[in-house]
N, C-alpha and C positions, 0 to 999 in steps of 0.2 A: 043397367049401366050401358052407355052408348058404346058402339063398336070401337071407336078410336080409344076410348078409355080402357076397354077390355084389352085391346092390343098393347096399350101402354103398360098395363099392369102385368102382362105376360113377359115383357122384356126383363124387368128385374129378376123375376123368378127364373127365367132361362139363364140369365147370367150367373145366378147363384148355383143352380144345378150343375152348370158347366165348371164353375171355378173351384168349388170345394173339393171334388174328387181330384182335380188336377193338382191343386196345392197340397193336398193330403198325401201325395205320392212321394214326399220328401223322406229321406232315410231318417231313422230314429236317433242316430248319434248326434249329440249336441255339442257345440263348442263356441258359438258366436256370443261373445260377451260373458261367458261363464267363468273363464279362468281355469277350468278343469273339465274333464270329460264327464258327461252324464247321459245315461241311457234312460229314455222315458219308460215308465213302468207299463204303459199301454201305448198302442200306436198313435202317432201324431194326429191322424184323421179323427180319432175320437175326441181329442181336445178341440179340434177345429169345429166339429159339429156341435160339441157341447157349448163352446163359447158363442157360436152363432145362435144356438137355441136360447141361451140366456138373454142375449140382446133382443131377439125376437119376442121372447116372453115378456120382457120389460115393456115392450110396445103394447102388448095386449093389456097388461096391468094398468099402464098409464091411460090407455084408451077407455078402460072401464071405470076408473076411479077418479080421474081428473075431470073437474067440471068444465063449465063453459068459459071460465076465466083463464087467460094466459098472461095476466098482467104482472109486471114487476114493481108497480107502484105500491107504496104503502107497506113494504116489507118491514119486519121488525128490526129495530136498531137499538144498540146499547152503547151510550156515549161513555167511553172509558175516562174521558177527562172530567167527568163528574166526581170521580173518586180521587181523593187527595194523593194517594201513592202514585197513580199514573200521571196526574197533573204535575206533581213535583219532579217526575223523572222524564217521561216522554215529551212533555211540553216545555221543559225547562231550557233556557238558553244555553246553559252549560252542557247539558246532555246533547242537544242538537249540534252545537258548535264542536263538541268533541268528536261526534261521528263524522262531521264534514272534514275536520282537520285530519282524522285518521284515514279517511278516504283519499284525500289529496296526498298524504304521506305514502300510502301504499301505491298510488298511481306513480309517484315520482320514483319510489324504490324499484318498481317493476321495470321502468325505463332504464334506470341506472344499472340494474343487474343484467338486463338484456344487452346493454351496450358494452359494459365493462366486465361482466362476469364470465366464467367458464362457458364456452359455447356448446358443451355437452348438455342436451336438454334435461337429463335426470339430475344434473349437478347444478342447475340454475333455477332460481325462483320463478322467473317469468313464465315458462310454459305451464307449470303446475298452477300458478295463481290464475292465469288467463283462461286456460282451456278446461281446467278441472274445477277450481274453487269458484271462479266468477261465472263462467259460461254455463256450467252444469249446476253447481251448488246454489249460486245466487239466483239463477232462473227459477229453480224449485222453491227457494225461499220467497220470492216475490209472489209466486202463484199460491203458495200455501199460507203466507203470513200477510203480505202487503207490499205496496210499491215503495220500498225503501230507496230505490234508484232515483225517484223524483226528488228525494231529499239530499242524497249524498253523491250524486253524479259529479265526479271530480272535474269534468270539463265545464259544467255549469258553475261550480263553486269557484274555480279559478277565474272564469270570466267575470263573475260577480265581484271578486276581489279586485281584479284589474279595473273594472268599471268604477268601483268605489275609489280606488286610488286616483284614477283619472279625474274624478270629480273633485277630490281634495287638492289636486294639482292645478285646478282652475279650468279644466276642460268641461265647460257647461253642458255641452251636448252629450258627454259620456262616450262610450264606445258603440252605442246602438244608433243606427241611422233610421230614417223614416221611410225607407224603400218599401213599397207595398209587395206583399207576397202574392205571386200570380195564383189566382183561384184554380186555374186549370192544372196546376202542379200537384194539388192535393198532397198526399203522402208519397207520391212517386219518388221524390229524392231519397226519402228514408228507405224505400224498397230497393232502390238501386244500390245504396250503401250497404244494406243488409245482404243483398246478393253478393256483393264483393266480399263481405266478411265471411259468408258461408263458403264462397269459392276459395278463400285463403285457407279456411279450416279443412275442407274436404278435397280440394283439387291441387292446390299449390304444394309442391313437394317439400318446401322449406318452412312449413307452418310451425314446426316445433323448434326451429332454430332461434335461440333467444334474441340475437341481433335483428333478425327479420321481424320478430314480434314487436320489439321496441320501435323499429322503423315504421311499421304499419300503425302503431298507436299514435306516433307523432304525426303521421300523415292524416289520420282520421281526426285527430285533435285540431289540426290546422283547418281542415274542411269545416268542422263544427264551429270553431271560433269565427271563421269567415262568414258562415251562415248566420250566426247570432249577431255579428256586427252589421251585416247587410239588411237583415229582415227583422231583427229584434230577437232577444233571447227566448221569450215565451213562444213566439211564433215558430222559430226554428226547432225548438224542443218538441213542439206539438206536431210539426209537419215534416221536418227534415232530418232530425236526429234519430238514427235507426233504432238505437236501443231504448230511447224514451218511448217510441211507438211500440216496440216489441214488448217491453216490460209493462207498458200501459195496457196492452191487450191481455197479457197474463194476469195482471192485477184485477181484471174484471172477474176472475175466478176466485180471488182471495176473499177470506172472511172478514176483512177490515176495509175501511174507507175513511178518507178525510172529507168533511162536509162543512159548508158555511151556511149557517141558518139565516133566514131573513131575505137573502137574495139581493140586498141593496148593493153589496160589493160586486156582485156578479153581473149586474144588468148591462154593463158596458163590455163584458167579456164575450167574444164570439165563440169561445170554446164551451160555454155553458148553455143550458137550455133557454128557450124563449123567456125573456124577462128575468133571467137568473134564477129560475125555479129549480133547476137541476144542477146545482153547484156541488157535484160530487167528484172527488179525485181531481179537481182543478187546483193544483198546488200554487199557481200564481195568485188566484183569489184567496186561497187559504193563508198565504203569507201576508197579504194586504189587509185581511179582515181583522177586526178587533178581537182580542182574546176571548171575550165572552160570546162571540159568534162562531167560534171554531168548535168542531166536533171531531173526535176520533172514534168511529163507531165499529162495534162488532155487528156483523150481519150474516144472513145465511150464505154459505158459499155458492158461488156461480150465479147469484141472483142478477148481477149486473150484465151477465151475458144475454139476458132476455131483452135488454134495452138496445135493440139493433135497428131502430127506425131510421137513424141518420147514417147508416153504414154506406160509405162511398165506394165507388169502383176500386179506388186505390187501397182502401182498407180491406176490401174483399180479397184483392190480389195478394195483399200482405199476409192475410190469414191462411190462404191456400198455399202460399209459398212456405210459411212456417211448417205446415203439415207435410208438404212434399219434401222439404229439405231434410227433415229428420228421418223420413222414410228412405230417402236416397242414401243417407249415411249408412243405414243398415243394409240396403240393397246392394250397394257397390262393392261390398266385401264378400258377397255370396258367390259360390261356385258358378251358378247360372249366369250371373251378371259378368263375372270375370271372364268366363269362357266366351260370352257374346262379344265382349270388348276385344278379346284376343283374336276372335274370328274376323272382326272388322279391321283390326290392325294388320292382320295377315293379308287381307284382300288389298289394302292400300299400301302396304309396306311401310306404315308409319309407326314403327316401334321407337322406343326410347322416350326421353323426357317430353319432346314436342308432341309425340303421338298420345302420350298419357294426358298431357294438358288439354289437347284438343278434344279427345273423347270424354275426358272427365268434365270439361266445360259443357260439351254437347249434352251429356246426360243431365247436368244441373239445369239446363234450359228445357230439355225435352220432358223430363219427369214432371216438373210443375205444370207445364202446358197440358200434359196428359191428365193430371189431377184436375186442372181447371176445366178441361173438356168434359171429363166424367161428371164433375160437379154441375156444370151448366146443363148437361144432358139430363141428369136426374132431376134437377130443379124444373126443367121444362116438362118432364113427365108429371111432377107434382102440380104444376100449373094446369096441365091438361086434365088431370083427374080431380082437381079441386075447384078450378075456375075462380073468376072474380078478382084476381090479383095480377098485376103486370109481372112479366118475367124479371125485370130489373128490380122491382120492389121485393119480390120473393127471394131472389138470389141474395140481396143485401140482408133481408130479414133472417135468413138461415145461416149467414156467414159465421156468426159467433158460436153457433152450435158445434162448429168444427174445433173450437179451441180445446174443450176437454179431451178430444181425441189426440190432438197434437201434444198436449201436456202429458197425457197418460203414456203415449209412446215415447216421448222424450225421457220421462221418469224411468220407464221400463228399460229403455235402451241404454241409458247413461248412469243409472244410480250405482251400478257395480263399479264403474270407473271412478265415481266420487269416493266410495268407501275404500277402494284399494289404492288408487293413485293419489288420492288425497292424503294418504299417510306420509307421502314424501315431505309434507310440510314440517314434520317433526325433525327430520334431518336437515332440511333446507333452512330452518329457522336458526340453526347454529352455524351454518356455513352459507350465507346468502349469495356470495359471489363464486363459490366453488374454489376457494383458495386454501382449503385445508383447515379452516377455523373450526372451533368447537365451543361457541359462545355459551351455550346452555347445557352442554353435555349430552346432546341428542344427535350429534353428527353421525354416529354409527347405527342409528335406527334402521332396521330393515323392514320393508313392506311385507305384510302378511297377505298374500293373494287369496288365501283360503279363509278369510275372516268370516265369510258366510258360505254355506254349502251350496253346491250347484242345484240340488233339489229345491232348496228354499228360493233360490234365484228364479228358477223356472216357474214355480207356483205363484210367486209374488208377481212376476211379469204377466202371467195369465190373468191374475186378479186385477192388476192395474189396467190392463188393456180392456178387459170386460167392463170394469167400473167406469172407465172413461167413455166408452161407447154407450153405456146405459144412461149416464148423465146427458150425453149428446142427444140421445133419443128423447129424453124428457124435455130438453130445451127446444128441440125441433117441434115436438108436439105442442108445447105451450105457445110457441110462435105461430104454429098453424091455426090454433084456436083463435088467435087474434086476427089472422088474415082471412080465414075462410068465412063463408057466409053462414055456415052452420057447423055444429060439432060433427055431424055425419060426414060432411064434405071434408072437414079437417082431418078426420081419421082416414078417409080414403086417399086424400092427397098425400098422406105421409107414407104410404106404402113404397113408393120409389125411394124416398129418403131412407127408410128402414133398410131397403135392399142395399143401398150404397153403404150404409154403416155396417151391415152384416158382412158385406164383401170386404170392407176394409179391416174389420175385425179378423177375418180369416187370413187375409194377406199379411197383416201385422204379426200374427202368431206364427205364420209360416216363415217370415223373415228372421225372427228372433233366434230360433234354434239352428239356423244353418251354420255349417262350419265356416270359420273365417279364412279367407284366402287373401294373402297379401301379394 
């Protein structure tokens, strides 16, 4: 191995040897996200080394037993619409229309309860539906089942209804104009809007206030409808609508897809592959296609994450920000982070709301930049050790291998919130506006915070994070096999990426058990 490559290989190893003992020095008492105190049966450092070893071992196994193919083409599919039961339900106009009407109804109800209901968050439907059921629960549903958002997005449905009404009223052009979407914009508008959403969630002090939630929903809806009117509905959903991009990325992991056979419908669609040969999860083409050309397929999970050849700089930045933002959510409540912020505020004398807003925003900017810098640095090491591929091409190719990590950490970090705070729906269903109603007799329901034990939470979190990183190692190795000139070079080029994933495994597990500091 050339000297530069040997030096490059030494860097990840040095990082790991330094980081694991440092992170393992955390105290064993756990509180972050557990709802109850739990002491680990063995020191935390044993879990960190064990998880790191499991991820490293998966790399060895994949390197030994995966052949020279890293292709995602030709993966097995089972068309559910071939079966009468699924065709009569999932593809029926009544079923689809019912879902869309229910989505719009819930959207309107959340706005009304936010504006008119009791402004105490636990007594109002809006915070629970938005932050718990939709943001946590629906995100996991999309990743584990399929991209239902592309079908029931209430902003899209309302725009389509308004556009249809305009046509019936004699407006021939409809609500969509012919303005071209600037190619240089890519998905950066969606990333900017997603950043604002995460800022509201993590930094803005009034994020749980129902009226604020309703206001931000209306503001976001106005921006979305303006984008659809100016650039066209499908273009804005694909490039500018933050949650269509976000859920579209998560849906690459899902075990289902919609597909149009034949490609004739897709040849004029710039979202599909060349000649319309890759018309997968393009819902615009799916809606326009003849019924006998549509498929709703079961497929191997995560297989579409291997198709990363067209990953743009904007999509890469979006994926990195997804990963960094959920980590920042866990990091910002740890004693280490809070003490650091307190130290900075004491130096500048910037206490109070403005100081919290400034340093919270600064962290939300700096942490993703650090993540991107680490990712770029390790990709550069992969290029140095594997050769034959441009840095930009390699960075884009590996981008989607980060998605299982982001998904695993989001599930590990938030699922306890879903199963505890989600219980509020039972009481809120009977008293939507916090007016003392008891429509269904469930208004007195009390949340059981101990519905799952702390020991189960910890072990399940460890399992989720390790599993997510193992899948990421597999995806990165499969991509490397396509990009490298030989399997030997592919294996060698993956050592820095393996080091990055092991480092992130250890960091994730260190963050989760830290006591929560508010």
